[in-house]
C-alpha positions as CSV (number, residue, x, y, z in Angstrom):
1,M,0.0,0.0,0.0
2,A,2.9,2.3,0.9
3,A,4.5,1.6,-2.5
4,A,1.3,2.4,-4.3
5,E,0.9,5.7,-2.5
6,K,4.5,6.7,-3.3
7,T,4.7,9.5,-5.9
8,V,7.5,10.1,-8.4
9,D,8.8,13.6,-8.9
10,L,9.2,14.1,-12.6
11,A,10.3,17.7,-12.4
12,A,13.9,16.8,-12.8
13,A,13.4,15.0,-16.1
14,M,10.3,16.4,-17.7
15,V,8.6,19.7,-18.5
16,I,5.8,20.1,-16.0
17,A,4.6,23.6,-16.8
18,P,2.6,24.2,-19.9
19,V,4.6,25.4,-22.9
20,P,4.1,29.1,-23.5
21,I,2.1,29.8,-26.6
22,G,4.9,31.8,-28.2
23,H,7.3,28.9,-28.0
24,W,5.3,26.9,-30.5
25,L,6.8,29.2,-33.1
26,I,10.0,27.3,-32.7
27,V,8.7,24.1,-34.1
28,L,5.9,25.4,-36.2
29,P,8.1,25.9,-39.4
30,V,8.9,22.2,-39.5
31,V,5.4,21.1,-38.7
32,L,3.9,23.4,-41.4
33,C,6.3,22.2,-44.1
34,L,5.7,18.5,-43.3
35,G,2.0,19.0,-43.0
36,V,1.6,20.9,-46.3
37,G,4.0,18.5,-48.0
38,A,1.9,15.5,-46.9
39,A,-1.3,17.3,-48.2
40,L,0.4,18.0,-51.5
41,L,1.1,14.3,-51.9
42,M,-2.6,13.6,-51.7
43,L,-3.3,16.3,-54.4
44,R,-0.8,15.0,-57.0
45,E,-3.6,14.7,-59.6
46,R,-4.7,18.3,-59.1
47,T,-1.5,20.2,-60.0
48,T,-3.1,23.7,-60.1
49,L,-4.5,23.4,-56.6
50,Q,-1.2,21.8,-55.5
51,A,0.7,24.9,-56.6
52,C,-1.6,27.3,-54.9
53,L,-1.4,25.4,-51.6
54,A,2.4,25.2,-51.8
55,I,2.7,29.0,-52.4
56,A,0.3,29.8,-49.6
57,G,2.1,27.4,-47.2
58,L,5.5,29.0,-48.0
59,A,4.0,32.5,-47.6
60,L,2.8,31.5,-44.2
61,L,6.3,30.0,-43.5
62,V,7.8,33.5,-44.2
63,V,5.4,35.1,-41.7
64,I,6.1,32.5,-39.0
65,D,9.9,32.7,-39.5
66,G,9.6,36.5,-39.3
67,L,7.6,36.4,-36.1
68,L,10.1,33.9,-34.7
69,L,13.1,36.1,-35.6
70,H,11.4,39.1,-34.0
71,K,10.6,37.1,-30.8
72,V,14.2,35.8,-30.5
73,A,15.6,39.3,-31.2
74,Q,13.5,40.7,-28.3
75,E,13.8,37.9,-25.8
76,G,17.0,36.0,-26.6
77,P,17.4,32.3,-27.5
78,L,14.3,30.1,-27.0
79,T,14.0,26.4,-26.3
80,M,11.2,23.9,-26.7
81,A,11.7,20.3,-25.5
82,M,10.1,17.5,-27.6
83,G,7.9,15.0,-25.8
84,R,8.2,17.0,-22.6
85,W,11.6,15.4,-21.8
86,L,14.1,18.0,-20.5
87,P,17.4,18.2,-22.3
88,P,19.8,16.4,-22.4
89,F,17.4,13.5,-21.9
90,G,15.2,14.5,-24.8
91,I,15.6,16.3,-28.1
92,A,15.3,20.1,-27.9
93,F,14.7,22.7,-30.6
94,T,16.7,25.8,-29.6
95,V,16.7,28.9,-31.8
96,D,18.9,31.9,-31.5
97,I,19.2,35.0,-33.8
98,F,21.6,33.1,-36.2
99,G,19.2,30.2,-36.8
100,A,16.1,32.3,-37.0
101,A,17.6,34.7,-39.5
102,M,18.9,31.9,-41.7
103,A,15.4,30.2,-41.6
104,L,13.7,33.4,-42.6
105,A,16.1,34.0,-45.5
106,A,15.6,30.4,-46.7
107,A,11.8,30.8,-46.5
108,I,11.9,34.0,-48.6
109,A,14.1,32.2,-51.3
110,A,11.7,29.2,-51.3
111,L,8.7,31.4,-51.7
112,A,10.2,33.3,-54.6
113,G,11.2,29.9,-56.2
114,S,7.7,28.5,-55.8
115,V,6.2,31.4,-57.7
116,Y,8.8,31.2,-60.5
117,A,8.0,27.4,-60.7
118,L,4.6,28.2,-62.1
119,S,6.3,29.0,-65.4
120,D,9.3,26.8,-65.1
121,I,7.8,23.4,-63.9
122,S,5.6,21.6,-66.3
123,P,2.3,19.9,-65.2
124,S,3.9,16.4,-65.5
125,E,6.8,17.5,-63.3
126,R,4.3,18.9,-60.7
127,H,2.5,15.5,-61.0
128,Y,5.8,13.7,-60.1
129,G,6.3,15.7,-57.0
130,F,8.0,19.1,-57.4
131,F,6.0,20.9,-54.8
132,P,5.9,18.1,-52.2
133,F,9.7,17.7,-52.6
134,L,10.1,21.5,-52.2
135,L,8.1,21.5,-48.9
136,F,10.0,18.5,-47.6
137,L,13.2,20.2,-48.5
138,M,12.1,23.3,-46.5
139,A,11.2,21.0,-43.6
140,G,14.8,19.7,-43.6
141,V,16.3,23.2,-44.0
142,S,14.1,24.7,-41.3
143,G,14.8,21.8,-38.9
144,A,18.6,22.1,-39.5
145,F,18.5,25.8,-38.6
146,L,16.2,25.4,-35.5
147,T,17.3,22.2,-33.8
148,G,19.4,22.2,-30.7
149,D,20.5,18.5,-30.9
150,L,23.5,17.4,-33.0
151,F,22.0,14.1,-34.1
152,N,18.8,15.8,-34.9
153,L,20.9,18.1,-37.2
154,Y,22.1,15.0,-39.0
155,V,18.5,13.8,-39.4
156,W,17.4,17.1,-40.9
157,F,20.4,16.9,-43.2
158,E,19.1,13.6,-44.4
159,V,15.6,14.9,-45.0
160,L,16.8,17.8,-47.1
161,L,19.2,15.6,-49.0
162,I,16.5,13.0,-49.9
163,S,14.3,15.8,-51.1
164,S,17.1,17.4,-53.1
165,F,17.8,14.0,-54.8
166,G,14.1,13.9,-55.9
167,L,14.3,17.5,-57.2
168,L,17.6,17.0,-59.0
169,I,16.4,14.1,-61.2
170,L,12.9,15.5,-61.8
171,G,12.7,15.2,-65.6
172,S,15.1,12.2,-65.8
173,S,17.3,13.5,-68.6
174,R,20.7,11.9,-69.1
175,Q,22.4,15.1,-68.0
176,Q,20.4,15.2,-64.8
177,I,21.2,11.6,-63.9
178,D,24.9,12.3,-64.4
179,G,24.8,15.4,-62.3
180,A,22.8,13.7,-59.6
181,L,25.3,10.8,-59.3
182,K,28.2,13.3,-58.6
183,Y,26.0,15.2,-56.2
184,A,24.8,12.1,-54.4
185,V,28.2,10.4,-54.0
186,L,30.0,13.4,-52.5
187,N,27.1,14.4,-50.2
188,L,26.7,10.8,-49.0
189,I,30.4,10.7,-48.1
190,G,30.1,13.9,-46.3
191,T,27.0,12.6,-44.4
192,T,28.9,9.5,-43.4
193,L,31.8,11.5,-42.0
194,F,29.3,13.6,-40.1
195,L,27.6,10.5,-38.6
196,I,31.0,9.1,-37.6
197,A,32.0,12.3,-36.0
198,I,28.7,12.4,-34.1
199,G,29.3,8.8,-32.8
200,C,32.8,9.7,-31.6
201,L,31.5,12.9,-29.9
202,Y,28.8,11.0,-28.1
203,A,31.4,8.5,-26.9
204,L,33.4,11.4,-25.4
205,F,30.6,13.4,-23.8
206,G,27.6,11.1,-23.5
207,T,25.3,13.8,-24.9
208,L,24.3,15.2,-28.2
209,N,22.6,18.3,-27.0
210,M,24.4,21.3,-28.4
211,A,24.2,23.5,-25.3
212,D,25.4,20.6,-23.1
213,I,28.3,19.9,-25.6
214,A,29.3,23.5,-25.6
215,E,29.5,23.6,-21.8
216,R,31.4,20.3,-21.5
217,A,33.9,21.1,-24.4
218,R,34.9,24.4,-22.8
219,S,36.0,22.5,-19.6
220,G,38.8,21.0,-21.7
221,G,40.5,17.6,-21.1
222,K,39.1,15.9,-24.2
223,P,40.8,14.9,-27.4
224,L,38.8,17.2,-29.6
225,M,41.2,17.9,-32.5
226,T,40.4,14.7,-34.4
227,L,36.7,15.3,-33.9
228,S,37.1,18.9,-35.1
229,A,38.9,17.7,-38.2
230,L,36.1,15.2,-39.0
231,F,33.4,17.8,-38.6
232,L,35.4,20.3,-40.7
233,L,35.9,17.9,-43.6
234,A,32.2,16.8,-43.5
235,F,30.8,20.3,-43.5
236,A,33.4,21.5,-46.1
237,M,32.0,18.8,-48.4
238,K,28.4,20.0,-47.7
239,A,29.4,23.6,-48.3
240,A,31.4,22.9,-51.5
241,A,34.7,24.2,-50.1
242,F,38.0,23.5,-51.8
243,P,39.2,20.9,-52.6
244,V,35.9,19.0,-52.3
245,N,33.9,21.5,-54.4
246,F,33.9,19.9,-57.8
247,W,30.5,18.3,-57.4
248,L,28.7,21.6,-57.4
249,P,29.4,23.0,-60.9
250,A,29.0,19.5,-62.2
251,S,25.5,19.2,-60.9
252,Y,23.8,22.5,-60.3
253,H,23.4,23.3,-64.0
254,T,21.6,20.1,-64.8
255,P,18.0,20.4,-63.4
256,R,15.3,23.0,-64.0
257,I,16.6,26.5,-63.4
258,V,14.3,27.1,-60.4
259,I,15.7,23.9,-58.8
260,S,19.2,25.2,-59.4
261,A,18.2,28.5,-57.8
262,L,16.9,26.8,-54.7
263,F,20.0,24.6,-54.3
264,A,22.3,27.6,-54.8
265,G,20.4,29.7,-52.3
266,L,19.8,27.1,-49.6
267,L,21.8,23.9,-49.6
268,T,25.4,25.1,-49.3
269,K,24.3,27.7,-46.7
270,V,23.1,24.8,-44.5
271,G,26.6,23.4,-44.7
272,V,28.1,26.7,-43.7
273,Y,25.6,27.2,-40.9
274,A,26.5,23.7,-39.5
275,L,30.2,24.4,-39.8
276,M,29.9,27.7,-37.9
277,R,27.5,26.2,-35.3
278,V,29.8,23.3,-34.5
279,M,33.3,24.8,-35.0
280,V,32.6,28.1,-33.4
281,M,30.0,27.4,-30.7
282,L,30.6,23.8,-29.8
283,L,34.3,23.2,-30.5
284,P,36.0,26.6,-30.3
285,M,39.4,25.0,-29.5
286,G,39.2,23.1,-32.7
287,R,38.4,26.3,-34.7
288,E,41.4,28.0,-33.1
289,E,43.7,25.1,-33.9
290,F,42.5,24.8,-37.5
291,G,42.0,28.5,-38.1
292,G,45.1,28.7,-40.3
293,L,43.9,25.7,-42.4
294,V,40.4,27.2,-42.7
295,A,42.0,30.5,-43.9
296,L,43.9,28.6,-46.6
297,V,40.8,26.7,-47.6
298,A,38.9,30.0,-47.8
299,I,41.5,31.5,-50.0
300,A,41.7,28.5,-52.4
301,T,37.8,28.4,-52.5
302,M,37.6,32.0,-53.4
303,I,40.2,31.8,-56.1
304,V,39.0,28.6,-57.6
305,G,35.4,30.0,-57.7
306,A,36.5,33.3,-59.4
307,L,38.8,31.7,-61.9
308,G,36.3,28.9,-62.7
309,A,33.6,31.6,-63.4
310,L,36.0,33.4,-65.7
311,A,36.6,30.3,-67.7
312,E,32.9,29.4,-68.2
313,V,30.7,30.4,-71.1
314,D,27.6,28.7,-69.8
315,I,25.9,31.1,-67.4
316,R,24.4,28.3,-65.3
317,R,27.9,26.6,-64.7
318,M,29.4,30.1,-64.2
319,L,26.9,30.8,-61.4
320,G,27.9,27.5,-59.8
321,Y,31.5,28.8,-59.5
322,I,30.1,32.1,-58.1
323,V,28.4,30.1,-55.4
324,I,31.8,28.5,-54.6
325,C,33.5,31.9,-54.5
326,G,30.9,33.1,-52.0
327,I,31.5,30.1,-49.7
328,G,35.1,31.1,-49.6
329,N,34.1,34.5,-48.3
330,M,32.0,33.0,-45.5
331,L,34.9,30.6,-44.6
332,A,37.2,33.7,-44.3
333,G,35.0,35.0,-41.5
334,V,35.1,31.6,-39.8
335,A,38.9,31.6,-40.1
336,L,39.2,35.0,-38.5
337,G,37.1,33.9,-35.6
338,S,36.4,37.4,-34.2
339,V,32.9,38.6,-33.7
340,E,33.3,41.1,-36.5
341,G,34.6,38.4,-38.9
342,L,31.8,36.0,-38.0
343,G,29.3,38.8,-38.3
344,G,30.6,39.5,-41.8
345,A,30.2,35.8,-42.7
346,I,26.7,35.7,-41.4
347,F,25.7,38.9,-43.3
348,Y,27.3,37.4,-46.4
349,A,25.3,34.1,-46.0
350,L,22.0,35.9,-45.6
351,H,22.8,38.2,-48.6
352,S,23.9,35.2,-50.7
353,M,20.7,33.2,-50.0
354,V,18.6,35.9,-51.6
355,L,21.1,37.0,-54.3
356,M,22.1,33.5,-55.6
357,T,18.4,32.5,-55.9
358,A,17.7,35.7,-57.9
359,L,20.8,35.3,-60.1
360,Y,19.7,31.8,-61.2
361,L,16.1,32.9,-61.8
362,A,17.5,35.8,-63.9
363,A,19.7,33.3,-65.8
364,G,16.6,31.3,-66.5
365,E,14.8,34.3,-68.0
366,A,17.9,35.2,-70.0
367,G,17.9,31.8,-71.5
368,R,14.2,31.9,-72.3
369,I,14.4,35.3,-74.0
370,G,17.7,34.7,-75.8
371,G,17.2,31.0,-76.6
372,S,20.5,29.9,-75.0
373,H,22.4,29.8,-71.7
374,S,25.8,30.2,-73.5
375,L,27.5,33.5,-73.9
376,N,28.3,32.4,-77.5
377,G,24.7,32.4,-78.3
378,L,23.2,35.2,-76.2
379,S,23.1,38.8,-77.3
380,G,20.7,41.8,-77.5
381,L,18.9,41.1,-74.2
382,W,18.8,44.9,-73.5
383,T,16.9,45.4,-76.7
384,A,14.6,42.5,-76.1
385,N,13.6,43.7,-72.6
386,G,15.2,46.8,-71.1
387,A,13.6,46.5,-67.7
388,F,14.8,42.9,-67.2
389,A,18.3,43.9,-68.3
390,A,18.3,46.7,-65.7
391,L,17.2,44.3,-63.0
392,S,19.9,41.9,-64.0
393,L,22.5,44.6,-63.8
394,V,21.5,45.3,-60.2
395,L,22.0,41.7,-59.4
396,F,25.4,41.6,-61.2
397,L,26.6,44.6,-59.3
398,A,25.4,43.1,-56.0
399,A,27.2,39.9,-56.7
400,S,30.4,41.8,-57.5
401,G,30.3,43.5,-54.1
402,L,29.8,47.0,-55.4
403,P,27.8,49.7,-53.7
404,P,25.1,50.6,-53.1
405,F,23.9,47.0,-53.0
406,S,23.8,44.3,-50.4
407,G,27.0,42.5,-51.5
408,F,29.1,45.5,-50.6
409,W,28.6,45.6,-46.8
410,P,29.5,42.0,-45.8
411,K,32.8,42.3,-47.8
412,V,33.5,45.6,-46.0
413,M,32.9,43.8,-42.7
414,L,35.2,40.9,-43.7
415,V,38.0,43.1,-45.0
416,K,37.8,45.3,-41.9
417,A,37.9,42.3,-39.6
418,A,40.8,40.8,-41.5
419,L,42.9,44.0,-41.2
420,A,42.0,44.3,-37.5
421,E,43.5,40.7,-37.0
422,G,46.6,41.6,-39.1
423,A,45.5,39.2,-41.9
424,W,46.1,41.6,-44.7
425,W,46.7,38.8,-47.1
426,L,43.2,37.4,-46.5
427,A,41.7,40.9,-47.0
428,G,43.7,41.2,-50.2
429,V,42.2,37.9,-51.6
430,I,38.7,39.0,-50.7
431,L,39.2,42.2,-52.7
432,L,41.0,40.4,-55.6
433,T,38.2,37.9,-56.0
434,G,35.7,40.7,-55.8
435,F,37.5,42.4,-58.7
436,L,37.5,39.1,-60.7
437,T,33.8,38.6,-60.0
438,T,33.2,42.1,-61.4
439,I,35.0,41.1,-64.6
440,V,32.9,37.9,-64.8
441,F,29.6,39.8,-64.6
442,G,30.9,42.7,-66.7
443,R,31.6,40.1,-69.4
444,V,28.2,38.6,-69.1
445,F,26.4,41.9,-69.3
446,L,28.5,43.1,-72.3
447,L,28.1,39.9,-74.3
448,A,24.6,38.8,-73.4
449,Y,22.8,42.1,-72.8
450,W,24.7,45.0,-74.4
451,R,26.1,43.3,-77.6
452,P,23.8,43.9,-80.6
453,A,21.6,41.0,-81.4
454,M,23.0,38.4,-83.7
455,M,19.6,38.0,-85.3
456,P,16.4,40.1,-85.3
457,M,14.7,40.1,-81.9
458,R,11.4,41.4,-80.9
459,V,10.5,42.7,-77.5
460,Q,9.7,39.9,-75.1
461,P,7.9,40.7,-71.9
462,V,8.7,38.9,-68.6
463,T,5.6,37.1,-67.2
464,W,4.4,38.0,-63.7
465,R,5.4,34.5,-62.6
466,A,9.0,35.3,-63.3
467,G,8.9,39.1,-62.8
468,L,7.3,39.1,-59.3
469,P,9.9,36.9,-57.6
470,L,12.8,38.6,-59.4
471,T,11.5,42.0,-58.4
472,L,11.0,40.9,-54.8
473,L,14.5,39.5,-54.5
474,A,16.1,42.5,-56.3
475,A,14.2,44.8,-53.9
476,L,15.7,43.1,-50.9
477,V,19.2,43.3,-52.5
478,V,18.8,47.0,-53.0
479,G,17.1,47.6,-49.7
480,F,19.8,45.9,-47.7
481,G,22.4,47.8,-49.6
482,L,20.9,51.2,-49.0
483,F,19.9,50.5,-45.4
484,P,22.4,47.9,-44.1
485,E,22.4,49.0,-40.4
486,R,19.8,46.6,-39.1
487,L,21.0,43.6,-40.9
488,A,24.6,44.3,-40.0
489,A,23.6,44.8,-36.3
490,L,21.6,41.6,-36.4
491,S,24.6,39.7,-37.9
492,I,26.9,41.0,-35.2
493,R,24.4,39.9,-32.5
494,A,24.2,36.5,-34.1
495,A,28.0,36.2,-34.2
496,A,28.3,37.3,-30.6
497,G,25.9,34.5,-29.6
498,L,28.1,32.0,-31.3
499,D,31.3,33.4,-29.7
500,D,29.7,33.5,-26.3
501,P,26.9,30.9,-26.1
502,S,26.0,31.5,-22.4
503,A,22.5,32.9,-23.3
504,Y,22.0,29.8,-25.6
505,M,23.0,27.5,-22.8
506,R,20.7,29.3,-20.2
507,S,17.8,28.9,-22.6
508,V,18.3,25.1,-22.6
509,F,19.4,24.8,-18.9
510,P,17.8,27.7,-17.0
511,E,19.2,26.5,-13.7
512,G,22.8,26.7,-15.0
513,G,23.7,23.3,-16.3
514,A,22.6,19.8,-17.3
515,K,21.1,17.6,-14.7
């Protein structure tokens, strides 16, 4: 009878109090994407309704991510425990400014891509799953940005990779299958290295909660260099950093242009996000030890990307190398390790997510109007559509890092941070590759847009399905260029949270540590 009357205090292991209503914003992006994606699978025969529901769902995702970023900016990092089990016993979703800002930028890029897809994706390709794959891809991307558990990060990587495989082969052309093979092999190797590193880390610490790992790693006494090297290699492959970057220009030009745009805007940035989260917040000693190596990788990545873009005549392959060059700029901020350098890398990542999506969509329209994606066959686009040519020029100047557009400010932050650390050579490479990128886009504009048409061309309007997302993304590029203060301040706050994760850890363990 006494045993039956005995009560068990679950307060040490479980969430007893009701979850505040605002905290549901933390997990809602993933729930929304999975729910809408499942509904789209049931509507595969009704492709028009499917498209409308997908666009509405992604528009709602933008609103939710915007509210989440606002809440985190006002209140600090937030945590929601899954299944009511307190961390580190259960899986937690923990969001800070860095994760919330990346999730919002990803949602904006996906919404723009979904609208453009109305003109780029055929009914048969919708029937075979473009919009469900897109929503599941966004579930993986959102989960990766919002999770507070390292194994959960691996799971969301798998979700987005599986979805990306489906999108990459949609259409089943020989070129797509070849590109998908290269994409799959390298990414699966990177995923395997990531999983091995997670297993070794769990053997060392007995936990996979990020806040718990960050606290235990700072106490020292653990052989972390091998783990850091494994994580660095795995995430470098995901982010397409030198020398494991060759899969990107070999695969990103093969699918439909809207799919290439989404990949360029989202997937490599998830790799950069994971690298910064793990190497800066969780394993700072590893980042300090490998800082010189990361700097060399950043330099090589920038140079290879810029020179590769100079050598290409196919605009789609050229943009693949521009993506790689941008990854090098972000890695430069990681190599510096200062709050200013990390802030520049975060600003660059947010800018790049919007800009690279827009550049690929513009390349798709250029190919549609001019009948080719090769600089040898493109000409007279300014005559065919002056407004589209002017919008393209804005995007080209932003990608070159020229004022007054969004690409200028993160490079200023990175160069300033490099000079403050005495890394003048790193600042020099950032400026040099920016100059080379200017030459790349100057060449594109002169040949494809300004050169007189090789044959008579009539004026061709841009449909609203293409013009609306392009105008939206270009407006963000111009807006962040003219008024960069808030985004720069947000990036610095995000970087400070990575450098000093005490607020992140207090969100997960309010009483000061793991039980």
